[in-house]
C-alpha positions as CSV (number, residue, x, y, z in Angstrom):
1,M,12.7,54.3,28.8
2,R,9.1,52.6,27.3
3,R,10.2,49.3,28.6
4,I,13.0,46.2,28.1
5,V,12.8,42.8,26.8
6,P,15.2,40.6,27.7
7,N,16.1,38.4,24.8
8,I,17.0,34.6,25.8
9,Y,19.0,32.1,23.6
10,S,17.0,28.4,22.7
11,D,18.2,25.1,22.2
12,N,14.4,24.2,21.5
13,L,12.1,26.8,20.4
14,E,9.2,24.6,20.3
15,A,9.7,23.8,24.4
16,S,9.7,27.5,25.1
17,K,7.0,28.8,23.0
18,A,4.7,25.6,24.6
19,F,6.2,26.8,28.5
20,Y,5.7,31.4,27.6
21,V,2.2,30.3,26.3
22,N,0.9,27.6,28.5
23,F,3.0,27.9,31.4
24,L,3.2,31.3,31.9
25,Q,-0.1,31.9,29.7
26,M,2.4,35.2,28.0
27,D,0.7,35.9,23.8
28,L,2.8,34.9,21.1
29,M,3.5,38.3,19.2
30,M,5.9,37.5,16.8
31,D,6.8,34.0,14.9
32,L,9.8,34.3,12.9
33,G,11.3,31.5,13.0
34,W,14.3,32.4,14.8
35,V,13.0,35.0,17.1
36,L,9.9,34.7,19.5
37,T,8.4,37.3,21.4
38,F,5.9,36.6,23.9
39,A,4.1,39.3,26.2
40,S,1.7,39.6,28.9
41,G,-2.2,39.9,27.9
42,E,-2.6,42.7,31.1
43,N,0.6,44.9,30.5
44,P,1.4,44.1,27.2
45,T,5.4,45.7,27.8
46,A,5.9,43.0,30.0
47,Q,7.3,41.0,27.2
48,I,10.5,38.4,26.6
49,S,12.3,37.4,23.4
50,I,13.2,33.9,22.3
51,F,16.0,33.6,19.7
52,K,17.1,30.5,18.1
53,N,20.6,29.9,18.8
54,E,22.5,29.0,16.2
55,G,25.5,27.9,18.1
56,A,27.2,31.0,17.6
57,E,26.8,31.5,21.4
58,K,27.4,30.0,24.2
59,P,24.1,31.0,26.5
60,D,25.7,31.0,30.1
61,N,21.8,30.8,31.4
62,K,23.3,30.9,34.9
63,S,23.7,34.7,34.8
64,I,20.0,35.3,33.8
65,F,17.3,35.4,36.7
66,L,13.9,36.8,36.0
67,S,11.5,37.9,38.5
68,I,7.6,38.2,37.0
69,E,5.6,39.5,40.0
70,V,2.2,37.4,39.4
71,S,-1.6,38.3,40.7
72,D,-1.9,34.6,42.1
73,V,1.6,33.2,43.0
74,D,-0.6,29.9,44.3
75,K,-2.5,29.4,41.1
76,M,0.7,29.2,39.1
77,Y,2.1,27.4,41.9
78,E,-0.4,25.1,41.1
79,R,0.4,24.8,38.0
80,A,3.8,24.8,37.9
81,E,3.1,21.1,39.4
82,K,0.6,20.2,36.8
83,M,2.8,20.7,34.0
84,D,6.0,19.2,35.8
85,C,7.3,22.0,35.6
86,D,11.4,22.0,37.0
87,I,10.5,23.5,40.7
88,V,14.3,24.7,42.0
89,Y,13.2,26.9,45.0
90,K,9.4,26.2,46.9
91,L,6.2,28.2,47.5
92,T,7.9,30.4,50.2
93,D,7.0,33.4,52.6
94,E,9.4,35.0,52.6
95,D,10.2,37.5,55.7
96,W,10.7,40.8,53.1
97,G,6.8,40.3,52.3
98,V,6.7,38.6,49.1
99,R,5.5,34.3,48.3
100,R,7.3,33.5,45.8
101,F,8.6,29.9,43.7
102,F,11.4,29.8,41.6
103,V,11.2,27.5,37.9
104,K,13.0,26.7,35.5
105,D,12.4,27.5,32.3
106,P,13.0,24.6,29.2
107,N,16.6,26.8,28.7
108,G,18.1,26.5,31.8
109,V,16.9,30.3,32.6
110,T,15.6,30.3,36.4
111,I,12.1,32.5,36.4
112,N,11.2,34.0,40.2
113,L,7.4,34.2,40.7
114,L,6.0,36.2,43.5
115,T,3.5,38.3,44.9
116,H,3.5,40.6,47.6
117,K,1.9,40.3,50.2
118,N,-0.8,42.7,51.7
């Protein structure tokens, strides 16, 4: 495998674009009006695609849960607070060696942002 790209249905592509570009600071690699693909500037194979929900799909975003390892989870948490993102699990040092928090994207998808503690 060379890469795996999660695909998310969205009822609001503009809100998704703002979240992934402004909050996660991903690069918008493709915008066809019905599909957006974002990539990490640090690792271009780390990608997410957002598809316009044409009504045919009834997405169950409770079953979608993304984990994204970042270099500075504290900085991301501060950004989430400043941008009034929907933080659903506060910044926590877990017993198994990670520091993380959960945030919802505009489509209701939970994103686990984490850094491994040294």
